[in-house]
C-alpha positions in Angstrom: 45.6 -15.8 -0.6 47.4 -12.4 -0.5 46.8 -10.5 2.7 46.8 -6.7 2.6 49.2 -5.1 5.1 47.3 -4.2 8.3 47.7 -0.6 9.3 47.4 0.0 13.0 45.5 2.8 14.8 48.5 5.2 14.7 49.1 4.8 11.0 45.4 5.1 10.1 45.1 8.2 12.3 48.0 9.9 10.5 46.4 9.2 7.1 43.1 10.5 8.2 44.5 13.7 9.7 46.6 14.3 6.6 43.5 13.9 4.4 41.4 16.3 6.5 44.1 19.0 7.0 45.2 19.2 3.4 41.8 18.4 1.9 43.3 15.5 0.0 41.5 13.5 -2.7 42.5 10.3 -4.5 44.0 11.1 -7.9 40.9 10.1 -9.9 38.3 11.7 -7.6 37.3 14.4 -10.2 36.8 11.8 -12.9 34.6 9.5 -10.8 32.4 12.3 -9.6 32.0 13.7 -13.1 30.9 10.3 -14.4 28.4 9.9 -11.6 26.9 13.3 -12.5 26.8 12.5 -16.2 25.1 9.1 -15.7 22.5 10.6 -13.4 21.6 13.2 -16.0 21.2 10.3 -18.6 19.1 8.2 -16.2 16.8 11.0 -14.9 16.6 13.2 -17.9 17.1 16.2 -15.7 19.8 19.0 -15.4 20.8 18.5 -19.0 21.2 22.2 -19.8 25.0 22.0 -20.2 24.7 19.1 -22.6 22.1 21.0 -24.6 23.7 24.4 -25.1 27.0 23.1 -26.4 25.2 22.1 -29.7 24.0 25.7 -30.3 27.1 28.0 -30.0 25.5 30.8 -32.0 22.2 30.9 -30.1 21.4 33.9 -28.0 20.8 33.4 -24.3 17.1 34.0 -24.7 16.9 31.5 -27.6 18.8 28.9 -25.5 16.4 29.3 -22.6 13.4 29.1 -24.9 14.7 25.9 -26.5 15.5 24.3 -23.2 12.1 25.0 -21.8 10.5 23.2 -24.8 12.8 20.1 -24.5 11.6 16.9 -22.9 14.6 14.6 -22.7 14.2 11.0 -24.1 17.3 9.6 -22.3 15.3 8.6 -19.2 13.0 6.4 -21.2 15.8 4.8 -23.3 18.2 4.3 -20.3 15.5 2.6 -18.3 14.8 0.2 -21.2 18.4 -0.9 -20.9 18.1 -0.9 -17.1 15.1 -3.3 -17.2 17.0 -5.8 -19.4 19.2 -6.6 -16.3 16.1 -7.8 -14.4 16.7 -11.0 -16.3 19.8 -11.6 -14.1 17.6 -11.3 -11.0 15.2 -14.0 -12.2 17.7 -16.6 -13.5 17.6 -20.1 -12.1 20.4 -22.7 -11.5 22.6 -20.3 -9.5 25.5 -21.9 -7.6 24.9 -20.7 -4.1 26.6 -22.6 -1.3 27.9 -21.7 2.2 29.8 -24.6 3.9 32.8 -25.4 6.0 35.8 -27.7 5.5 34.6 -30.1 8.2 31.1 -31.5 8.2 29.9 -31.2 11.8 26.9 -30.1 13.9 28.9 -27.0 14.9 29.2 -26.1 11.2 25.5 -26.6 10.7 24.7 -24.1 13.5 27.2 -21.6 12.1 25.6 -21.8 8.6 22.2 -21.3 10.2 23.3 -18.2 12.1 24.9 -16.7 9.0 21.7 -17.3 7.0 19.6 -15.8 9.8 21.5 -12.5 9.5 21.5 -12.5 5.7 17.7 -12.7 5.8 17.4 -9.3 7.6 20.4 -7.6 5.9 18.7 -4.4 4.8 15.3 -3.1 5.9 14.6 -6.5 7.4 14.8 -8.0 3.9 17.2 -10.6 2.5 20.6 -9.6 1.2 19.7 -10.9 -2.3 16.8 -8.6 -2.6 19.0 -5.7 -1.5 21.7 -6.5 -4.0 19.2 -7.1 -6.9 18.1 -3.5 -6.3 21.2 -1.7 -5.0 23.8 -3.2 -7.3 21.8 -2.6 -10.4 21.0 1.0 -9.4 24.7 1.8 -8.5 26.2 0.3 -11.6 24.0 2.6 -13.7 24.2 5.7 -11.6 27.6 5.6 -9.8 29.9 2.7 -10.7 32.7 4.0 -8.4 30.5 3.8 -5.3 31.3 1.5 -2.5 29.3 -0.8 -0.2 30.6 -0.9 3.3 29.4 -3.7 5.6 28.8 -2.2 9.1 27.6 -4.0 12.2 25.2 -3.2 15.0 24.6 -5.0 18.3 22.1 -3.6 20.7 22.5 -6.5 23.2 26.2 -7.6 23.0 25.9 -9.7 26.1 22.9 -11.7 24.9 23.3 -12.0 21.1 25.9 -11.8 18.4 26.0 -8.7 16.0 24.0 -8.2 12.9 25.4 -6.6 9.7 24.0 -4.0 7.3 25.2 -2.2 4.2 26.3 1.5 4.0 26.4 2.9 0.5 29.3 5.3 -0.1 29.0 7.3 -3.3 32.0 8.4 -5.3 31.6 12.0 -4.1 31.9 10.7 -0.5 34.8 8.3 -1.1 37.4 11.0 -1.0 40.6 9.1 -0.6 41.8 5.5 -0.6 44.8 3.4 -1.4 45.3 -0.1 -2.9 48.2 -2.5 -2.8 48.4 -4.9 -5.8 44.8 -4.0 -6.6 43.6 -4.8 -3.1 42.1 -2.1 -0.9 44.3 -1.0 2.0 42.2 1.8 3.5 39.3 4.0 2.6 38.4 7.5 3.8 34.7 8.5 3.6 33.3 12.0 4.2 29.7 12.6 5.1 28.2 16.0 5.2 26.5 17.2 8.4 25.2 20.4 10.1 27.2 22.0 13.0 26.3 25.1 15.1 28.7 27.9 15.7 28.5 31.2 17.6 28.2 34.2 15.4 29.3 37.8 16.2 27.4 39.3 19.2 24.2 41.0 18.1 23.2 44.0 20.2 19.7 44.0 18.8 18.9 40.8 20.8 17.8 40.8 24.4 20.3 42.7 26.5 22.4 40.7 28.9 25.0 41.6 31.5 27.7 40.8 28.9 28.6 43.8 26.8 27.6 43.6 23.2 24.4 41.6 23.6 23.8 37.8 23.0 25.7 35.5 20.5 23.6 34.2 17.7 23.5 30.4 16.9 24.2 29.8 13.3 24.0 26.5 11.4 27.0 25.7 9.2 28.2 22.8 7.0 30.5 20.3 8.7 31.7 16.8 8.0 32.2 13.4 9.6 35.2 11.6 8.4 35.7 7.8 8.7 38.8 5.8 7.7 38.4 2.0 7.3 41.4 -0.2 7.7 41.8 -4.0 7.7 40.8 -4.4 11.4 40.3 -0.9 12.8 38.3 2.2 11.9 38.6 5.8 13.1 35.9 8.5 13.1 36.6 12.2 13.2 33.2 13.9 13.8 33.3 17.7 13.4 31.5 19.8 16.0 30.7 23.5 16.3 31.2 25.8 19.2 27.6 25.4 20.3 27.2 21.6 19.7 26.7 19.4 22.7 29.8 17.3 23.6 29.6 14.0 25.5 31.5 13.9 28.8 33.8 11.1 27.7 34.5 12.5 24.3 38.1 12.8 23.0 38.4 16.3 21.4 40.9 16.9 18.7 41.7 20.4 17.2 43.2 20.4 13.7 44.7 23.4 12.0 43.8 23.5 8.3 46.2 24.5 5.6 44.4 27.9 5.4 45.1 28.4 9.1 41.5 27.8 10.3 41.0 25.6 13.4 38.4 22.9 13.2 37.3 20.8 16.2 36.4 17.1 16.0 35.3 14.3 18.3 37.8 11.4 17.8 36.8 7.8 18.4 37.9 4.4 17.1 36.5 0.9 17.0 37.9 -2.5 16.1 35.6 -4.1 13.5 37.9 -7.2 13.3 37.0 -7.8 9.6 40.5 -9.0 8.7 40.2 -6.9 5.6 38.7 -3.5 4.7 34.9 -4.0 4.9 34.3 -2.1 1.7 33.9 -3.3 -1.9 33.6 -1.1 -5.0 30.5 -1.7 -7.1 32.1 -1.1 -10.5 33.5 -3.9 -12.8 34.0 -2.2 -16.2 37.5 -0.7 -16.2 37.9 2.9 -17.1 40.6 3.4 -19.8 41.0 7.0 -18.9 42.3 6.1 -15.5 44.4 3.1 -16.7 41.8 0.7 -15.2 42.1 2.1 -11.7 38.5 3.1 -11.6 35.3 2.1 -13.4 32.8 3.2 -15.9 29.1 2.4 -15.9 27.0 0.2 -18.1 25.9 3.2 -20.2 29.5 4.2 -21.0 29.6 2.6 -24.5 26.5 4.5 -25.4 27.4 7.8 -23.7 28.2 9.7 -27.0 24.9 8.3 -28.5 23.0 9.5 -25.5 24.4 13.0 -26.0 23.3 12.9 -29.6 19.9 11.9 -28.4 19.7 14.9 -26.2 20.6 17.2 -29.1 18.2 15.4 -31.6 15.3 15.3 -29.1 15.8 19.1 -28.5 15.7 19.8 -32.2 12.6 17.6 -32.5 10.8 19.4 -29.7 11.7 22.8 -31.1 10.6 21.9 -34.6 7.4 20.4 -33.4 6.6 23.5 -31.3 7.4 25.9 -34.2 6.2 23.9 -37.2 4.0 21.1 -35.8 0.9 23.1 -35.0 -1.6 24.9 -37.3 -0.7 28.5 -37.8 -3.1 31.1 -39.4 -2.5 34.5 -40.9 -5.6 36.8 -40.9 -6.5 40.4 -41.7 -8.0 42.5 -39.0 -8.9 46.1 -38.3 -6.8 48.7 -36.5 -7.4 48.9 -32.8 -9.7 51.8 -31.8 -9.9 51.1 -28.1 -10.9 54.0 -25.8 -9.9 53.9 -22.2 -11.8 55.3 -19.2 -10.0 58.7 -19.5 -11.1 59.1 -23.1 -7.7 58.3 -24.7 -7.9 56.5 -28.1 -5.5 53.9 -29.3 -3.5 54.8 -32.4 -0.8 52.4 -33.6 -0.8 50.7 -30.2 -0.3 53.9 -28.1 -2.4 56.4 -26.3 -1.9 60.1 -26.8 -0.2 60.0 -23.4 2.4 57.7 -24.8 1.2 54.7 -22.7 0.8 51.3 -24.4 -2.8 50.3 -25.2 -4.1 47.8 -22.7 -6.4 46.2 -25.2 -4.1 45.4 -28.1 -0.9 45.3 -26.0 0.9 47.7 -28.3 0.2 45.9 -31.6 -2.2 48.5 -32.9 -4.6 45.7 -34.1 -7.8 44.2 -32.9 -6.7 40.9 -31.3 -8.2 37.5 -32.1 -9.4 35.5 -29.1 -6.8 32.9 -29.8 -3.9 35.2 -30.6 -1.3 32.5 -29.9 -2.5 30.6 -33.0 -3.0 33.5 -35.3 -0.7 36.1 -36.9 -2.7 39.3 -37.5 -2.1 41.7 -40.4 -3.7 45.1 -40.6 -6.6 45.3 -43.1 -6.4 47.8 -45.9 -8.6 50.9 -45.5 -9.1 51.8 -49.2 -11.3 50.1 -51.8 -8.4 50.1 -54.2 -6.4 47.8 -51.9 -9.4 45.6 -51.0 -8.7 41.8 -50.8 -11.5 39.3 -51.3 -12.9 37.6 -48.2 -11.6 34.1 -49.3 -8.1 35.5 -49.4 -8.2 37.3 -46.0 -7.2 34.1 -44.1 -4.2 31.9 -44.8 -3.2 28.6 -43.1 0.5 27.8 -43.1 1.1 24.1 -44.1 2.8 21.9 -41.5 6.4 20.9 -42.5 5.8 17.2 -41.6 9.1 16.1 -43.4 11.2 18.2 -40.9 9.4 16.8 -37.9 9.5 13.2 -39.1 13.2 13.4 -39.8 14.0 14.4 -36.2 11.6 11.7 -34.9 13.4 9.1 -37.0 16.8 10.2 -35.7 15.7 9.7 -32.1 14.3 6.2 -32.9 17.5 5.3 -34.7 19.6 6.4 -31.8 17.5 4.3 -29.4 18.4 1.2 -31.4 22.0 2.2 -31.6 22.2 2.5 -27.8 21.0 -1.1 -27.4 23.6 -2.2 -30.0 26.4 -0.3 -28.3 25.8 -2.0 -25.0 24.6 -5.5 -26.0 25.9 -5.7 -29.6 22.3 -6.4 -30.6 19.0 -4.4 -30.5 17.4 -6.1 -27.4 14.5 -3.6 -27.5 13.0 -5.4 -30.6 12.9 -9.2 -30.3 12.0 -9.4 -34.0 15.4 -8.1 -34.9 17.2 -10.8 -32.9 18.4 -13.4 -35.4 16.8 -14.8 -38.5 18.6 -18.1 -38.4 19.4 -20.4 -35.5 23.1 -19.6 -35.9 22.5 -15.8 -35.8 20.2 -16.2 -32.8 22.9 -18.2 -30.9 25.5 -15.5 -31.6 23.1 -12.7 -30.6 22.2 -14.3 -27.3 25.8 -15.0 -26.7 26.5 -11.2 -26.9 23.8 -10.5 -24.4 25.0 -13.3 -22.1 28.5 -11.9 -22.2 27.2 -8.6 -20.8 25.1 -10.4 -18.2 27.9 -12.7 -17.2 30.3 -9.8 -16.3 27.5 -8.1 -14.4 26.6 -11.3 -12.6 30.3 -12.0 -11.7 30.5 -8.7 -9.8 27.2 -9.3 -8.2 28.6 -12.6 -6.8 31.8 -10.8 -5.7 29.9 -8.3 -3.6 27.6 -11.0 -2.2 30.6 -13.2 -1.1 32.2 -10.1 0.5 29.1 -9.3 2.5 28.7 -13.0 3.6 32.3 -13.2 4.7 32.2 -10.0 6.7 29.0 -11.2 8.4 30.8 -14.5 9.3 33.8 -12.6 10.7 31.6 -10.6 13.0 30.0 -13.9 14.2 33.5 -15.3 14.6 32.7 -18.1 12.3 35.0 -17.4 9.3 37.5 -20.1 10.0 37.2 -22.8 7.3 34.3 -21.0 5.7 33.8 -21.6 1.9 31.4 -19.3 0.0 30.3 -20.3 -3.5 28.2 -18.1 -5.7 28.0 -18.1 -9.5 25.4 -17.3 -12.1 24.8 -19.8 -14.9 26.1 -19.1 -18.4 22.6 -19.5 -19.9 20.2 -16.7 -18.7 17.3 -18.4 -20.5 16.0 -15.4 -22.4 14.2 -17.6 -25.0 10.5 -17.1 -25.1 8.1 -20.1 -24.8 7.3 -19.9 -28.5 11.0 -20.0 -29.3 11.5 -23.0 -27.0 8.6 -24.8 -28.5 10.1 -24.3 -31.9 13.5 -25.6 -30.7 11.8 -28.7 -29.3 10.1 -29.4 -32.6 13.3 -29.0 -34.5 15.2 -31.2 -32.0 12.5 -33.9 -32.2 12.4 -33.8 -36.0 16.2 -34.1 -36.1 16.1 -37.2 -33.9 17.8 -35.6 -31.0 18.3 -37.8 -27.9 15.7 -37.8 -25.2 17.9 -35.9 -22.8 18.0 -32.9 -25.2 14.3 -32.8 -25.7 13.7 -33.2 -21.9 16.0 -30.3 -21.2 13.9 -28.1 -23.5 10.7 -29.3 -21.8 12.1 -28.3 -18.4 12.9 -24.9 -19.7 9.3 -24.5 -21.0 8.0 -25.7 -17.6 10.2 -23.2 -15.8 9.0 -20.3 -18.0 5.4 -21.3 -17.4 5.9 -21.4 -13.6 8.4 -18.6 -13.2 6.9 -17.6 -9.8 6.3 -21.2 -8.6 9.6 -23.0 -8.4 8.1 -25.8 -6.2 5.9 -26.9 -9.1 9.0 -27.2 -11.3 10.9 -29.2 -8.7 7.9 -31.4 -8.2 7.5 -32.2 -11.9 11.3 -32.9 -12.2 11.3 -35.3 -9.3 8.2 -37.1 -10.6 9.5 -37.3 -14.2 12.7 -38.8 -12.8 10.8 -42.1 -12.1 9.0 -42.3 -15.3 10.0 -45.6 -17.0 10.8 -46.0 -20.7 11.0 -42.2 -21.2 13.9 -42.4 -23.5 12.2 -44.8 -25.9 10.1 -43.9 -28.9 6.4 -44.6 -28.9 6.8 -47.8 -31.0 9.7 -49.1 -28.9 7.9 -48.4 -25.7 4.7 -50.2 -26.8 6.7 -53.3 -27.9 8.8 -53.4 -24.7 5.7 -53.2 -22.4 3.9 -55.9 -24.3 6.9 -58.3 -23.7 7.0 -57.7 -19.9 5.1 -60.0 -17.4 2.0 -58.5 -15.8 3.6 -58.1 -12.4 6.6 -56.1 -13.6 7.0 -53.0 -11.5 7.9 -50.7 -14.4 5.0 -52.0 -16.5 2.5 -51.3 -13.7 4.1 -47.9 -13.1 3.7 -46.9 -16.7 0.1 -48.2 -17.2 -1.2 -46.7 -13.9 1.1 -43.6 -13.9 -1.6 -41.0 -13.2 -3.5 -43.1 -10.7 -0.3 -43.7 -8.6 0.7 -40.1 -8.5 -2.8 -38.9 -7.6 -2.7 -41.3 -4.6 0.7 -40.2 -3.5 -0.4 -36.5 -3.7 -3.5 -37.3 -1.6 -1.4 -38.9 1.0 0.6 -35.7 1.3 -2.4 -33.5 1.9 -3.3 -32.5 5.5 -0.2 -34.0 7.1 2.2 -32.1 9.3 5.8 -31.6 8.3 8.1 -34.0 10.2 11.1 -36.1 9.4 12.4 -36.4 5.8 10.6 -39.7 5.3 7.3 -38.5 6.8 4.2 -37.9 4.7 4.3 -34.2 5.5 7.5 -33.5 3.6 6.9 -32.6 -0.1 7.8 -35.5 -2.4 10.5 -33.6 -4.2 12.4 -33.0 -1.0 12.5 -36.6 0.1 15.6 -38.7 -0.5 15.5 -40.9 -3.6 15.2 -44.1 -1.6 12.2 -42.7 0.3 10.6 -41.6 -3.0 11.0 -45.1 -4.5 9.5 -46.6 -1.3 6.4 -44.5 -1.7 6.1 -45.4 -5.4 6.6 -49.1 -4.7 3.9 -49.1 -2.0 1.4 -47.9 -4.6 2.6 -50.5 -7.2 2.2 -53.3 -4.6 -1.3 -52.2 -3.9 -2.2 -52.4 -7.6 -0.3 -55.6 -8.5 -2.9 -58.2 -7.4 -5.5 -56.4 -9.4 -3.3 -56.1 -12.4 -2.2 -59.8 -12.4 -5.8 -61.0 -12.3 -6.9 -58.6 -15.0 -6.8 -59.5 -18.8 -3.8 -58.4 -20.8 -4.5 -54.9 -22.2 -2.2 -55.7 -25.2 -3.2 -58.1 -28.1 -1.0 -60.8 -29.6 0.5 -58.3 -32.0 1.7 -56.1 -29.1 -0.9 -53.3 -29.7 -3.0 -51.9 -26.9 
């Protein structure tokens, strides 16, 4: 394994001071922050004004604002439909998940137990896997260039070993870092805080013996900088002139490139992680940065999502302008008289003020003026219009509205295809034939596999850092890997596969595997039931034989054959074993209190054999249930 060069305190301090003084950023900082901002707009549907206005360069500012006020973005709905697809990874079974040591000893067992104890309270007193299921999925969609730093806390260092917890560092906060051969050497993180400084003296305040009056306490924006190295970390915590300073604090004044002096509390700690305790969330390389940084899951659909913003804006605008009934009607001229005796004429009083009744239109207003366009009625008989023609309803242009709606629906499918190479939003579109279905699911699994691989990388990183802080990393081996089959088939699809396999004469093992998949789908929240059924089915005799072969084989066996008795009294034997388990306390692995599926195979057979031996005297003395032709 390649070891990253370890920078000492002095070297890390020089890097940190240089970053602060010259306000340095890593070379792709702007790109990573812009991507995070864009993805957030897609995911939330908010702050999309800039993405909207670029499609209407000839609009006036008033028209832009009016269109934006009418627009309800569809990207939040569509992006979260993609987001929810990745919940399949959280629910998948058969994950390789092992923590062990080179040597098998009692000491190793204790170490594994302590590691698991801390992983069970990793975040908010919840297990690490629950945290990663939520946090990793969120960050890969919102900010793929974010980092997860494993920190430690230990309230009672003399009585107990430390616990670890995650700190999420977003791309905007990860201002500087350096890698060697793709491995992180150090990371500088900047968090915003509030500091308090002394303003210019204000004579308006209470007078004091000092000339000029009291100084005013003003909150300002400050920063806390942290640099993480392989074994050490340094914190530079900015303070203001009125902030409280601990007695033992080390104060450092830095002169910025603009000549301003900023004051910091300097402190260091040895985290002893043997590597930088930070891991980047992203796993999809960004071609714009030559694979130095990462893009999010939505990247392949980013252009389509921008088109959706435009199309949905046009749809909302068309629906508002042309999707509601609009009526033209004739009305009389406004003849309103105000309290001062001024009459309205053409919307104005003789004083020049606008009429309060008609609001300057000069017409008698309809009670629902927002739905009616009023036209002044003719005053002469020669221009008289029949009553039936005095009201006109404008027909709704449904074709225009439908076109925009169809565009949005088409883009939604295109987003799914861009990310998964198949429209996962509509299961009816996934594969007509078995071959097409296999290819479509393979495309989906390829996306999930890359996602799962990075999930495993972050998990193993967190486990290793936890073991380091417990001083239990020597000889530690961490295995974690998601299966290649994410089992997205529905129960109906699995039943169809089973029928086709059976009709084709597939081996028992193939059909049994499909049966177990169906069982797992039916008991998705009850894994113990699945394990119990699997352990019971393991002992079922003659299971690989056909019905005809099984009947003939059983008829040829003697009455006291163990397998024959087990088959004939299968339900009775298992009911009795289950009753023996009820109400017993958990004890040793061969005690009645331990669930059957958790017992060793030899203990399982011992329990089955006990039930067979109980039944055997009765079976031997009973008449043969099969006739001379071998039929029951």
